[in-house]
N, C-alpha and C positions, 0 to 999 in steps of 0.2 A: 585380438590383433590391435596394435597401436595405430591410430590414424596417422596418415602421412603428414609431415610438418608442412604448413603453408609457407610458400617461398615468395620472394619479391616478384618472380615471374608470374606467379598466380595472381597476385594483386594487380600487377601491371596489365595482365590480360583482361581482367574484369573491368578495369577503369578505361582501358584503351590508350595507355601511354607507355613510355619506355620504362625499363627497370631502373635506369638512372634517375628518371623523374621521381619514381616512387621512393628510391633511396634518399634523394635530396629532401623530399617533403618530410619523410619520417625521421630524418636526422635533424630537422629544424632549420634547414638552410633554404627552404623553398622561397621565402620572401626575399632573402638576400640575392637569390639568382633570378628573381622576377618571374617566378612561376605564379600563374594567376590564382587568386583566392578560390575561385570555383574549382580548379583542378586540385588544389591542396585539400579542399573540403571533401571532394569525392575520394581522393586517395585515403584520407584518414578514416572516412566512414567505411570504405571497403576493407581496410586493414582491421578495423574494429569488428565488423560483421564476420570476417573470415578468421578472426582470432589469430592474426599474424603476430608473431613474436620475433623481434630481432635477435640474432645470435651475437650477443655482446662480446663473448669471449673471442670469437673469430675476428670481430671488428678490432678489438684491442691488439690482437696478434698482428694484424695488418697495419697497426699504427693509426687507426681511425679512432677519434674520440667517441666515447659512448654518451657524452652530454649528460652525465650524472656525476654528482659529488656526494660524499658521505659526511654526516654530522654525527660523530660519536661522542657521547657525553657521560658524565657520572650521574647527574640528576637534573640536567637542564630541561629536557623535554617534558618531564612530569612535574617540574617545580613551577607552581603558579607564579612565584615571584620572578622567575627567569623567563617567563613567556615572551617578553619583549626581545630577548636575545635570539630566540628561535624565529620570531617575526622578522627581525632584522636580517637574519641569514636567509630566510625564505625570500624576502624582497630582493636581496642582492642576487640570489640564484635566478629569480625570474628575469632580472635585468640582463643577466648573462645568457639567458635562454637555456638553462639546465634544470634538471630535476634534482631535488635534494632528498636523500635517503637518511633516515634517522635510526640510530641504535643507541641504547642506554645500558650502562653497566652497573648502576647502583653502587659504584665504588669497588666492584669486584675486579681485581687485576687480571685474573684468568679470563673472565668474560670479556674484558677489554681487549686482550690479545686475540681472542677468538673472533670478535667483531671486526677488528682491523684486518685479520687474515681473510675473513669472509668478504669484506668490502674490496680488498685487493683482488680476490678471485672472481668477483662479480663480472667484470671489474669496474671501478669508478675512475674518473679522471683526477680525483684528488680527495683528500680527507681533511676535515676540521676536527681536531681533538679538543673538546671543550670541557670546562668545569664550571659548576654553578658559583663557586667561590675561588678566588685566586689561590693557587697552591703550587708547590714545587713537586716535580715528579722526575723519575728516571724515564726518559722517552722510550716507549715500547719498541722492542725489536721489530724491524721491518718498516717503521714509520719514516725513517730517514731515507729510505730507498725510493720513495715516490713523492709526488707533490703533496705537501701537507702544511697546515698552519696550526699553531697552538693557540687556543683561546682561553684566557684566564689561567694559563698554565706557564710555569717557568721551569726550564730544564735544569736538573741538578748538575748534570755533566755537560761539557761543551757540545753544542748541536748546531747544525747549519739551518735548522728550521726557524722561521719567524714566529714571534709571539705577539699576540694582541692583548693588551692589558689596560685597565683603567689607570689613569695617572693619579695614583693615591697620594703621592707627595704633593702634587698641585692641589688635590682635594683637601688635604690637611691644611695647607696654607690658606685655602679659600674659607674653611671653617673658622680658623683663627682670625682672618681678616674681617669676617662678619662681626665678630665681637669687638675687635679694635675700632672698626668704623662706627660702632654704636657707643664708643667711649669707655669700654672696659679695659682697665689696666691692672686690676688686682682681683683676688678672690675667684680665680678661674680654676676649675677642677675637672679632671677627666674621669668619666665613668666607663668601665669596660676593661681597663688594663692599668698596670702601674705607669706612672708618669714617664719612666725611662724605657717602657716596652717590656717589662718583666711580667710574668704570669699571663702570657698570651694564650687564649683558648686554642685548642687543637684545630688545625685546618684554617687558621686565620692569619696567614703570613702577611697580609696587607696591613695589619695593625702597625707594624714597625714603620712602614712608609707614611701612614697617616700621622703618626706621632712625630716623625721627622719633620714633616711639613708644618705641623702645628708649632713645634718648638722653634723652627727656623723663622716663621712669620712673627711670632711673639718676641723672640730674641732680637730681631731687627730693630725693635723700638724699646728694648730693655724690659720686657715683661716676661714673667715665668709662669709655668703651670705650678700652682701651689701644691697639688697632690693628685694622685691617681688611685682609683678604686678598682682592683682587679675583679673580673667576673669570670668564673669557669665556663659558663655558657651565656650566650647573648640572647636571653629571653626576658620578657617583661618582669618576671618575679625576681630575677637576679639584678636587674636595673633598680627595682624597688628596694631590695635589701641593701645594695651598695649605697644608694642615695640616703636611705634612712640612717645607715651607719655614719655617713658623712655629716648629716645634720646633727647627729649626736655629739659631734666633735667641734664643728665650726659652722658659721653661716656663710655659705657660698654666695657669690654674686652672679656667677655664670657657670653652666655645666656644658662640657663638650662630651656628648655621648657618642661612643664609637659605632653605634648601630641604632636604628630607629626603635627596635624592640626594647632596647635598654632605655631609650627615652620615654617609651610608653610607661614603663615602671617608674621612672624618675618623676614623671608628671604626677602619678598617684601618690608617691611619697611626699612630694612637695605640698600637694593638696591636703594630705593628712596632717601635715605640720602647720597648716594655716598659711602657707605661702602661695603667692600667685605668680603665674607665668604670663608675661615677662616682667610685670611690675616689680616683683621682689627678686626673682631669679630668672635670668635669661637662659634659654636652652637651644643649642644647635647640635645637629646630629648628622648621620651618614646613612645613605641607602635610597631614600625616597620610597618607602613602603607605601602601598595604597592607603593604609589607614592614617598616614601622616597628615593628609589633607582634612581628615574628619575630626581630628583632635580640636579642642577649643582651649586656647587659640591653636590655629594650625601650626604644625611643626616645621620650622626652618631647617632644611636638611641639604646636604651635598649629595647629589644623585649619582648612583651608579648608572652610566650610560649604556644600559643593556642592549637597546636596539642598535645603537651605533657600533657596539662591540661585535655583534653578530654580523652586521653588514660589512664591517671592515675586514673581518676574517675571510669572508668569501671573496671580497674584492682582491685581497692580497693573494689568495690562492690562484687567481687568474693573472694578476699583474706580474708576479714573479715566480709562478709555479711553486710558491710556498717555500722557497729556499733563499738563503742569503749567502754572501761571500763569507766563507769560514774564517777568513783572515780578519774580518771585522770584529771588534770587541763585542761581548755579549750584549751590552746595552744597545749597540747599534742595530742589533737584530730584533729589538723590541719596539713595537709601535704602540705608543701611549695615546689613549683617547681621553680628552678633557672631561672632568666631572663638574657639571653645572650646579649652581646653588639654586634651590627652590625656596624663595623667601616667602614665609607664610605668617609671620608675626609673632614668633616666640622669642624674639630678641628685641630688647629696648635699652636705652641708656640706663646706667646703674642708678638706683634710687637713693 
């Protein structure tokens, strides 16, 4: 025989308060309604000891918020580099007094649909659909029907949902400005893609925005990127090969690496060629990988604001229920988070 489900009335009887008081405390509204800390403590302890579970489905059908939101991602939760994004979302969830539930798809579209359906059935008050790297997607069916925000995701088709994205164009301008401020006006080369954005690695849609910002900032003072070295994958060995190939053709004055891991390989190729960073060649990059600060000299990089991205997505979920006016242009539905420069000494005036 299955044990009888513990009810609000059972908890209220044990604590000696009304069912309304128990409901308010367990829904997180006790402090707002000035229920004493002692009563709140006793209610929570009794509910835990009695293994009380709220019937979230019935709450939702009555229009009551369940004070939970979902964070569904491709590889954010298990990605060490994206941990700050999760931390930012968790911090914002705590500020709003809600619980954050995680689900990870590992890039499986079928699992993504299943997770979203599961979260809606739970139910949750809203969903953040996140990606470890900026990518374009077709918004999964059902996501437009409830409060939701896209994080590091751009809809391929028109969608009323808000997107939170790093400002990659501004980041590209910032990287170029670092070199210009140091006096570089020639011999600037890009590692990671062609100078015009061709040969972009799969899943790296942000490259075009970065290159746009770089070219805009340089062109404003009459400077051009001399060449770009495409890399199929953004790993140190590919940065090494691309830089070695470049050194076999010309002597660069500055490198703009489109990812820190490419810069790690570039450092090694420059060292093997007997060149010093930054005395002989300046290097600026993107991402702010944890290893960037350990290189010698430390790598100057334009950081992905992961913590701020996660927090902004949750804040928008509550500020606007994750929806925007469908009559607004697509760009007006996108919230861009600035990318700060981490100056660590890999850029110097040209020798």
